[in-house]
Structure formats: structure tokens, C-alpha cells
N, C-alpha and C positions, 0 to 999 in steps of 0.2 A: 263404107266406113271401115277403118282398119281395126282388126281384131286386137283388143287390148288385154286379152286374157293371158295370164302367166302360164308358161309351159311347166308342166309337172316334172320335177327332177327324176332322173332315171335311178334304178337300183344302184348302179355303180357310183353315181354322183352322191347318193345319200350315204353310202358306206365306204367312201374313200377316206382313209385316215388323214388327219390334218398334217401329218409328217409329209405325205406325198404332195399335198397342196403347197406346203412351205418350200419343198425342193423344186416344185414346178415354177413357183414364183421367182426363184433365184435365191440361192443361199451361199453367202461368201464367208471369207475368213473373219470379217468384222462381226458377222452374225454368230459365228461359232465362238468367238471370244466372249461376246455378251452372254451367250447361253452357258458357257463354262463358268463364268462368274456367278450367274444366277443359280446354276446347278449346285455349285459349292455352297452358296449361301443357304439353299434349301436343305442340303445334306447336313449342314451344321445344326439346323433347327430340327430335322427329322431324327438325328441320331439319338438324343435322349428320349424323345417322345416314343419312338418305335420300341425301345426296350421297356419304357414305363408302361405302355399300353399292354404289352405282352405279360409283364409281371402282374399287373392289375387284373388281367384276365385269367390268372391262375396258371400261367405257363412260364417257361424260362425265357430270359430276355432275347436269346438268339432267334426265337420264333418271330418276334417283331422285326428284327433285322432281315431275316429271310423274306418276309412279306414285303418290306419296303424295297428290297433289291429286285426280287423277281417280279412281284406284282407291279411295283412302280415303273419298272422298265417296260413291261408289256402295255400298261395303260398309256404311257406316252408314245410308244411305238405304234399302237393300233387305234388309239382313241380319236374321238371326234372333236376334241378341244385342243386349242393351241397351248394352253398353259396348265392343264390339269396335272396335279401331282397325286399319284396313287400310293396307297400304303395302308397300314393299320390305322384305325380311327377310334377315338374315344367313344363314339356312339355304339360301338360293338362290344365294349367291355362287359356290360351286364349280360348280354346275350351269350357271348363266348364263354364267360365264366359259368353260366348256367349249363351250357351244353357240355363243357369239360367236366363239371361235377357229375353229370348224369351218364355221359357216354365216353369220357376220356378223350385224349387227343385224336385217336383214330376216328371216333364218331364225329368230332368237329371237322376233321379233314374231309370226311365223306359228305357231311352236310354242306360244307363250303363248295365242294365240287358240284353237288346237285344244284346249289344256288347259282353257280356259274352257268350251268346248262339252262336254267330258267331265265337268267338275265340274257343269255345269248339268243334264246328263242324269242323272248319279248322284244329284243332289239330288232331281230329279223322281221318280226311281225309288225314293226313300227309302233310299238306300244309305248315308246318313250314320251310321246306327246300327252299321254293320259296321266302321267305322274303329276302334272300341274293341277289336276283336279282335286288333289288332297288339300283339304281346307288349311288355311294358315294357322288357325288356333290349334289344330292337331299337331302341326310341325313344331310350334312353339311349346306346346304342352309336353310332348314326349321328349323333346330336347332338354327342357328344364328338369324333367323327371330323371333322365339319364345323368344329368349333371349332379343332382342330389345323390344318386346312388354311387357315382364315381367318387365324390367327396367322402361319403361315408365309408367306402372301401379303403380309403387311404388313411383313416384315423389310426388304424393299427400300426402302419409304418411311420407315421408322423410322431406318434407318442411312444413307439417301441413296445407296444403291449404284447403280452404273452397270451395269444389266443390260438391254441393248436388247431381247432376245427372251427373256422369262422363261418357262420351261417350265411347263405346267399340272400335270404329275405331281409328287408330293411329292419323290421321290428325285432326279430330275434338277433340280428347282427348288433344292433345298438345295445340290446340287453347283455349280450356276451361281452361287448367292449366295456360296458359299465362294470360288469362283474370283475373284469381284469384290470380295473383302473389302478390298483395298487402296484401293478407290475411295470409301470411306465419307467423309462430310462431317461434320466436328465440329459445325458450326452446325446441321445437320439433327438430329444426335443430341441437341444441347442443346434444340432446340425440342420434340422428342419427350419428353425428360425433363421439361421444363416442363409440357407437357400432362398427362403421367401424374401428376406431383406435384400439380397443381391438381385433377384429377379425384379422385384418392385422398384428398387432404386435405379437400376439400369433402365427400366422401362420409362421412368420419369426423366432422368438426366441424360441417358444415352440410348434413346429408343432404337437406334439402328444397330446396336451391338447385339450379338446372340446371347441374350441374358440367361436363358435356360441352360445352355451349354457351359457358359462361364460359371454359373452357380454350381452345377454338378461337378465341374472340374475343381473349383475351390474347395468344395465340401470333401471331395475325394482326397485332395492334398492335405487338408486339415486333419482328416480322419487317420491317414497314414502317418503324418508327422507327429501327431499327439498320441497315437496308439489308443484311440478312443474305443470304448466298448460299444460299437455300433455295428449292426448287421449290414453286410455288403453283398454285392452280387457274387463275389468269390466265396464268401462263407455260406451262402444259401444255395447257390447253383454251381459252384465250382468254376466260375468264369464263363467266358464266351468263346466258342470255337472260332478258329481262324480260317475256316473253309466252309463252303456250302455243302450241305449233305448230299449224298447220292440220291438220285430220284427214286421214289418208291410210292406206289399207289396203295391206298388202304383197301383192305379186303371188304367184301360186301356180299350180301344175299338179298333176296326179295323182302324178307321180313325186316331186315335192318333198314333197307331203303324206305319201306313204308313207315317205320318208326321215326325216321329222321326227316320225313317229308315236311311236317309242320315247321321244324327248325330251319330247313332249307328255304322254305317260302318266306319266313321272317327275315332271314339273312338277305335274300334277294330283294325284298321290299325295302328294307332299311338301306341296303347298298344302293339301290336305284335312287331313292330319295336323296341320300347324302351326295352321291356323285353328280346328279343333275343340279342340285342346289349349288354345289361347288362350281360347276361349269357356268351357271348363271351369274354367280358372283364374279368369276373371271371375265365374263362378257361385259358386265357392268363396269369393271375397272379398266378394261382394255378397249372397249368399243367394238370388239369382234363378236362373232356369233358361232356357237358350237353346233355340232350335229348330234342331236340327242340320241337317236337310234344307233348311230355308229359308236357313240360313247358307251351305251349299254352293252352292245355286242363286245366291245373291248373289255369292259369290266367283267363280262361273263367269261371270256377266255382267260383273263388274269386269275379269276377265282377258280377256274378249272385246273390251272397249271401250278399256281403258288403252293397249294397243299402237297403237291408231289415233291416239292423241295422243302417241306417242313414249315410252310407258311400258314397263316390264319386268314380270315376274310379280308379282302382288298376292297377299298372304295376310294372315291375322290375325297381329298381332305381340304377343307376350306382354308384353314390357317396356312398350311404349306403352299397351297395354290396361290393365295393372296401374296405370300412372301415371294413366290416366283415372279408374279407380275411386277411387284414393287422393285424387285432386284434387276429389272430390265431384260427379262427373257424375251427372245424373239420367236420361239416356237417350241415344239415338243422335244427338241434335242436337249434342252435344259433339264427336263424331267428324266430323260434317259441318262444324262450325265450325273444327275443326283444319285441315281441307283448305282452307277459305276463308282462314284466317290464313297458311298457307303460300303460297297464291296471292298474297296481299297482299305478302308478302315478295318474291316474284319481281317483282311489278309496281313496287315502290318501291325495294327495297334490293339488287337483284340485282348491281349493279356492285361492291358491297362484298365479295361472295363471291370476287372475283378475288384478294383479298389473303390468303385462307385458305391457310396452308401445308399441303401434303399430309402432312407429317410429323405434324401435329396430328391429322389424320383417321386416320392410321395408328395413333396412340396410342389414339384413341377405339375403333377396331376391335380393338385388342389387349385393351382392357378388356372389350369386348363378347364376344370369344371366351372370355375367362376366366370371365365370368359365364354364358356359354352352356353350358359344359361342366358337367354335373351331377356334380360330383366325389364328393360323399358317396354319391349313388345308385350311381355307378360302382363304388366300393370295396365298398359293401354287397352289390351283386349279384355281384361277383367272389368274395366270400366266402360267398355264400348256398349255392350248390350247384354241382356240376360242370356240370350241364346249363345253368343260367343263365349261368355263366361262359363256357361254349362259345358260346352264342348272342351274348352281349355282345361277346366278343373277335372273333368272326367278323365281326359287323356292323361293329365299330370298325375293324379292320384292313383289311377289304375297302373300306370307305368311303375310307380314307386312301390306300391303295396301288392300288386298282383303279377302282371306280366306285360312286357313291352308289346307283344303281338295283340294281346287283349286290349291294351290301352289304345293302340292305333286303330284296331277294328271298331271299337265302340265309338271312338272320336269321329272316324269317318262316317259311320252310320248316323250318329247324332247330327253331324254337319250336313249330311244329305237331307235328312228330314227337316232340319231347320231351313235349308234353302228352299225345299218344296213348299214349306209353310209360308215363307215370305213370298214366293212366287205366286202361290194361290191367292194370297191376300192382295196382291197387286192387280188382280183382274177386276175390271170395272164393266158394268153394264149400264149404259146411259140411254135414257128415254128421250122423247122429243123435247121435253122441257129443258134438257141440259144442252141442247144445240143452239147456242147463241150465234148472232151474226158474226162476231169476231172469231169464232172457232173455225179455223181452216185446217183441212186435212192434207195428206200428201198429194203431190201434183199429178202423178201418173203421166208425165210427159206433156201436159198442157194445162191450161188454166182450169182450176176447179172452183166453182162458186161456193160462197159461204153457205152454211146451213140456213135454211129459212125456218125460223122457229114456228111460224104459223103453219107452214106446210108440213113440217115434221111432226107436229102435234095434232094434225088432222085426224079425226076419228076414222076416216076412210082409208088412210095410209099411215101405218105405224112404222117408225124407223127406230131400230135398236142398234146402238153402236157398242160392240164388244172390244175392249182394249185389254191386251195382255195375252199370255199363253193360255190356251184352253186345253188343259191336260187333266189327268185323273184327279189331281189334288184340287183343281178349281171347278170341276164339272158340277159339283153340288152348289157352289155359289152361283154359277150361271143358270142352272136349272131353277133354283129358288127365285132368282130375279125374273126369269121368264114366266114362271107360274103365277106371278103377281098380276098378270094381265087380267083385268076384270071382264073384258068382252073381246071377242075376236073381230078384228077389223076386216075390211074387204081386201086389203093388201098389206103384206108385212115384208119389210126390207131389213135384212141383216147387213150391217155395215162392218166388214171384217178388215178395213184398211189399216187398223192398228192392232191386228191379231197376228203375231209372227208365226204361230204354229197351232195346230190342233192335233191331238193324239186320238187314238181309237176310242178311248172312253169319252172324251169330250165330244167327238163326232157322233157317237151313239146317243148321247144325251140330247144333242141338237136334232138328230133325226127323229127321236121320239116326240119332241115338241113340234117339229114340222109336220109329222104325221097327224097330230091333233089339229093343227091349222088346216091341213088339206081336207080332213074329214068335215070341217066346218065350212068348207068352200072358200077359204082364204087363199089368195094368190101369194106365193112366197118367192122372193128374189134375194139372191146373195150378191152383195156389191163389194168390190175392192178386195176379193180374196186373192192372196198370193198363190202361185202355182202349187206349192207344197200343201197349203191349206185346202185348195180346191181338190187336190187328189185325195186328201183324207176325207173330205165330205162326200166325194163321189164313191169312195170305197165303202162308206157307211150307208149308201143307198140314196143319196140326194142327187138324183139324175134329172136331166132335162127330158121332157118338157114339164114334168111335175114341179121341179124346182128350177127357177130361172137364174141365170148368172149375168152379171154386168160389171163393167169396169169401175163405175162410180155410182153414187146414190142418184145423181141426176139421170144417168143412163138407165138405172133401174126404174125410175119413175116413168121414163119414156116407154120402157118395155111393158110395164104393167098397165098403163093407161088404156090401151085398146081392150085389155082383158077384163076391166072393171065394168060391171053391169048393175043396173038397179036391182035392189034386193028381190023384187017380185019377178024379175026376168032371169035370175040365175038358174041355169039348167043343172039337173042332176042332183039337187039337194033333197035329201030325205027329211022326213019329219023330225027325226032324231037330230039331224045336222042343224036344222033351223032352230030346234029347241035348244041345242047346245050353244047357238049364237045369241040367244035372247038374253 
């Protein structure tokens, strides 16, 4: 028989960038033309978003452009996805703002580089496959929480409120904004309303047009032409530089590394989730498949290098990646060209950015936060079950009122306990009365007869079928069912044909029950145990010949028949054992 097992991919195959794969497949002038058009389209979308994300994070707009240029180029050059677009993301706004408030930009740069090292190591250790185990309610919960915080952070810009020191926490922030309500500027509100109207109008009637860039440009033109009293990038930051900064690494020592480690871990976790979710979205749209561990390694390198050039955390961006796919990109060259186009804007048109009103960027982020919140999924999960609703609301509320890392940690922990509880409840222990003639089990390579209800309920031979995973959460259920046996039979058969796994706790509980059976002189046989289940039972001490093993229940009956003796002929039974069987 031919071996049909799949060959495991080598290290080089797992970590070969998609760019190398594209070039190996053949890359022509037509492909380059398509990637150039897609790259320009993505750059037009990324331009206002990159500056807006940086400003919302408490930094100057050029930090966002540096991130999109350097980080975006490296993600496309080295990543494991054909269409991933890297750069600053809205999901990081809350986290970056908090770190900048506490540690300044140098602390953020160092934490980002540390996160890059973590991502790179996790990728090399092939940990990318484990990100999928984060429960969906957790992802929806913290994404919705981040959306709420982003929106609240833009109220100051949208209404032009005078809040010199805006608190980071949501409650105090809203209180400070309410106290400053009399300082709102009608001109600023008008610019925000214009930007929102243009974005929403173009989305409805001209969905393929770059609505956000057009809205920002129109607002900038209106502000300059009408001399509106509206704060702009130029009035707050002095404009945008037209060159990349000279590379410079942040200073560090052991104490600072230790203080920034929790922030670095949070950046790495959030970056991994966002990047791989974005890659999965691109796979679904294109029919391709990304290399998750290669993608994490590339994200790690991008986060190590981007801060050297003045950048902030880099991750895969779902909206820009989807735009790249829809624009007809052929491969990673489009992402590299998107970074080149952004660099060209900085070199040529950076002075124009000084005229961009911050109110228009606030409107852009308000729309981003609305799109970011997965509203339908949130409502569906809230109605699905109490467990999912608990995980969802815990993550959502903790993200808003406490901390993003705490929200994710508590959500994942609750999700894990919820899963274990459901898994434990799914375990069933069936006695002979449950084995009807029409109940047929797995075939094991040949015909397996139906259960004989009369034989299965025979007092001399007791058959117990255990269905489900026998792990520490379910061991109490199994033990309680086994302890309900009123008398010990002459032979006892465990049917493990529907038990996919047994952990050490479950195996020890079974071993304790089998020990009581053996002391009473009962012959014990295990039927239908898979190799992994059998190994767990053997490691717990259920060895032959004390415990017999058979492929099916029928085989088990055949093995125990010669061993059954009349009660008065059973050898080696002590008085205590006989009394125990009475």
C-alpha cells in the first residue's frame, strides 16, 4: 500500500518569503503594472490613516508615515502573505497612547523593539498556529472596546474642545470633555461635519473613490480658502518633515527593559492577532494561503527596525490589505510600492500636509472606529449563550475601563474555562441498558456487530461505554458514574471506542476504580482504546495481564470467557473480597 502521509515542510519552506515564491513562479511586466496600480491605491488610503493614527496616539503625524514606509516595506518584503499591508493600526492607539504618557517616545520605541524580538522568536518557534486558539468572543470584545476608546479620543478634535491635559482613562476623559463643552468651536464642528458627509456620501454613491483622502483634501482647501479658525497639522506640529530621520536606537538598561516588558508582551500579542487575522482575511478574499510563522517573523523584524527610523508598532492592517486585494494586486510588490509612494509623498508634497485640519482626521478616525466595531458579531455572540456573552462583555468592559492586556487575559482565561466546562459536560458513561441493537460503533477495519442488549446487561459481564474526552474536568463525572455500580460483576468491559483522549487525571481515576474491581476478583478488559488512550492507561498502571486489552467489545468477550469461573471456584479470593462482592 502506498504511503499517503504528507511530507512535513522543511524550515526553509516554512520561512521563505512570499516575494521569493512570486518571483519563482514568474513575474512579468503586466504583474508589475497591476501591483503599481494596487500600491498607489493603498497608498492613497494609507496616507491620511497613518497620520491620523499617530496623532490619536499622542505623537506627531510623521511617526505614522515613518511606520507605514519602513514597516510596510519590510512586511511585504519578508512576510508570508501575498497581500499583507503593514503599518500603524487603530488597534494600537490605546496602547501606544498609554505607553507614551508613561514612558515617552523613547520608551515606546524600546517596547516596540522588544515586541519585535518576541514576535520573531515566536515565529521561529512556530507559535503562529497557536494564535487561532484565542476565542472569537475575546477578539470581538477587545476590538469593540478599542473602537469605543478611539471614538472617545477624537471627540476633542471633532468639536474643537480646549482640553490641555486629556486623561487616558475613559471615565475621566469623558468628564474632562464635558467640563470643556463651552469651548467648542463652530468652525471645527463644521469641518468635521463636512469630512463625515464627504466620506459617507462617496461610500454610498462612489464606493471605489478614496473617500477619506478626498474628504481630508477638501477640508484642507476649505480651511485655507476661508481662513477658518481651525487647528491644523501645521499649527500644532509645525508640518511634516520631507525626509526620513537618521537611524537612532533608544538607550536602555536592564531596569528599563524589565519595566517595559509587560508593554512589549502586549504589543507582541496584539500585533500577532491583528496580523494573522488580516492575513486570514486576505486568504479568504484571494483563495491563497499565508505562512503564519513566516509572517510573524517578518512582523518581528519590522517592529525591530521601524523604531530606529522614528516609527511606532507595525502590524498587518485589515482595511488596507483588503483594499490591496480588491485593487488587483498580484503579490507583495504592491505592498512594497505602497511604501515607496508614501515616501514620494513625503519627499515632494510634505509641506501641503501642514494645511490638513485635525478635525478632518478626527472624522476619519470616527468612521474607522465605527467600521472597526464588529456590531453584528457582537450582538450575535451576546445572544448566543450565557458563556459567550460573559466572555464578550468581560473583555469589552475591561478593555474600556481597565486595560487592554487585562481584558484579553481575562477573556482568554474565561473562554478556556468555559470550553473545559462544555467539554466535561459532553462526557457520557453508558451502561448496558443504553446499548440498543441499532447502536453501531466504529468499524475498526471490519464488520462490528451491534450491541446485544441482553448480553450487555448480563450481571456476569458488565459493559460500560465512555464517550468523550476523559480529562481532569470530566474525571469527577466518570468516577461518579462508575461508583454507582451496586455490585461487582465477574467481568467488566470498558468500551473506549468513542473516547478520543485520556489525560493523567482521568487515567488515575480509572486506575483507582479498576483496582477496586481487581480486589473483588473481577476480570477487567479495555476495548477499542486508541493508541494514545492506551498509552495513558498503561502509564497509569493498567498493565496486562491484570488489565486485558482488545480491539472490540466482541473481542473482549472472547478474551474474558475462559477466565470466568463459578463463584465458588474462583481462586485467590479473600473473605474481605467475597464480602465486598456480596
